[in-house]
N, C-alpha and C positions, 0 to 999 in steps of 0.2 A: 548775685550780689546780696550781701547781707543788708537787713533793714537798717542796721547801725551805720553802715557805710553810706547808704542812700540818704539817711537823715543828715549825715555830716555835710554832704554836698548840697542838699536843699537849704540847710542852715547857712551855708556859705553864700548862697545867692540872696538870702534874707538878711496888676496885672494882673453887635447887631443893633445898630442904632435904632432900628424899628422896635426891637423888643424892649430896649432900655432908653427910650427917648427921654431926654432930660425935661423936667418940669419947667414951666414958664418962669422967667426971671432968675433962673439958676446961673451962678457964676461958672463959666466954662473955661477950661485950660487945655490947649492942644500942645503936646510935646513931640517933636520929631526926633527919631534916633537914627544914627548913621546906618546905612545899608551895608551888609557884609561884615559887621563887627562881632559876629558870633565867635566864641572860643570853644576849644575842644580839649578834653582831658581823658585819660584812661583811669577809670575808677579802681582798677586792680593794681595800678602802679604803686610802688612804695612811697614815692613823692608825687603828690597831686600837682602836676604842672599844666597850666593852661596855655594853649597855642592857638593862633588864629585859624579859623575855619570859614573863609569867606564864601565858599560854595554852599554852605548849609543854609537853606532858606526857611525850613519849617520852624526853627527856633529863633529866627531873626526878627526881632521887634523893630518895626519901622515908624510907628506912631502910637501915641496914647492920647485918648480923648476922655477927659473927665469933667463932670459937672456936679455941683452941690446945690440942690434945691432946698425947699423948706423942710422936706421930710425924708429925702433919700440922697445917697451918693451914687452916681452912675459912672462906670469906668469901662471903656472899650479899648482893648489892646489889639492893634493891627499888626499882622505878620506879613512877611514877604511871600510865603507859600506854605500855609498851615496844612499839615498832612494828618491823616487819620490812620496811619499805617504803623505807628509805634507809640510808645508811652510818651505823653506830653504833659507838661506841668506849667501852670502860670501862677506866679506868686505876686500878690499885691500887698504891700505894706501901707497901712493907713495910720499916719501919725497924727495925733491930736494934742491939744494943749496939756492934757493930763495923762495920756497913755499912748500906746501904739498897738495896733491890731494887725494880724496877718491872716489873709485869706489865700488858701491854696486850692486851685481848681485843677484836678488831674483827670486824665482820660487814657484808657487803653483801647486798642482797636476793637470795635464791635461792642463797646460798652458805653454806658451813660457817664456823664461827667460826675465826678465825686468831689465834694468840697469839705474843707477843714478850716475852721476859724479858731484863732487863738490869740490870747493877750501876749504882749511882749515878754511877760514873765514866764510864759509857757503854759499857763492854764487854758483849757478849752474855753471858748466863748460861744455860747449857744445863740443863734440868731434865726428865728423862725421865718423872717421875711427875706432872707438872703436868696437871691436869684442869680444863676450862672448859666451862660449859654456858650457852647463851642460850635462855631460855624465855619466848617472847612471851605464851603463855597465862597464865603465872604472873607476868608482868612482872618477871622476875628475871634477873640474870647472876650465875653462881656460879663460884667457883674453889676448888680444893683443891690444896695444894702440900706436898710432903714437907718436914719440918723440915730434913732433910739438905741440901736445895737452898738453904737459908738459913744454912748452917753451924751448925745445931742451936743457935739462940740460946735464952737462958733467957726472953726476952720479945720480943714484936713490937709495933709501934705502927703503926696504919694511917692512910693518907691515901687518899681515894677520889674520883674525878671521872668525869664522863661528857661525851662530845662527840658531836654528830650534825650531819650536813648532807646535803642532797640531792646526788645525782650529776648535775652540770650539764654542758651542752655546752661545747666549748672556746671558742666565741664569746661566752659569757655575760659580762655586764659587772658582775654582782653575784654574790656567793657567800655566802648566809646561813649562818651557823654558830651552833650552840647549845652551851652548856656549863653544867655545874653542879658545884660542889664539895660533896661529901657531908658535910662537917664545918663549913662556914660559908656565909654567905649571899652572898658575893661571890667573884669569880674574881681571883686575884692572878697576876702574870706571873712570879713567882719561886718559889712554893711551893704545896703543898696544905695545907689544914687537917688537924689530926691528932686522932685519938681517944686514949683512955687506953691505957697499956701493957696488953697481954694476956700474962699469964704462962703458961708451959707447964704443962699439967695433969698 
């Protein structure tokens, strides 16, 4: 699969309480997502058509827990059955009064989590204090980001999505792709569903 095709799909989807425990007095928001609402598409198809894939558990977001304290935003995305046997990607959009930021946490089998952070306009956003954890045992992907990396907003609003696909040989004729939006039951090619505003604690 070409990097251009992959970027197109990821853009279409634009997500361990112990590690990222929220600071005291943080405003906390819990959002439940329907179980079994994952959708599937073939990346090699001429027309990208998403169909229901209710048996797919590794990409199935079931809950998002977010908290905004005085210095950090903590987000934990819970999955039905998070696997470490294929490529997985969790996308978190953090909308603020002045901007929007995207954090993508990706993991291939046998490798560490890699992260990418960018502004809504596409420019990279460097954040030294960004922390991400992939926990297959707890079925969670968690991130903690300093408020300073988001320009210290008075509130944030989250969009969360997940994507997953097997790493396939170059001669493959099909490329099954799975995706889930953590705040609505369908995938849209222009936006993520959003939760409520979370105000700084």
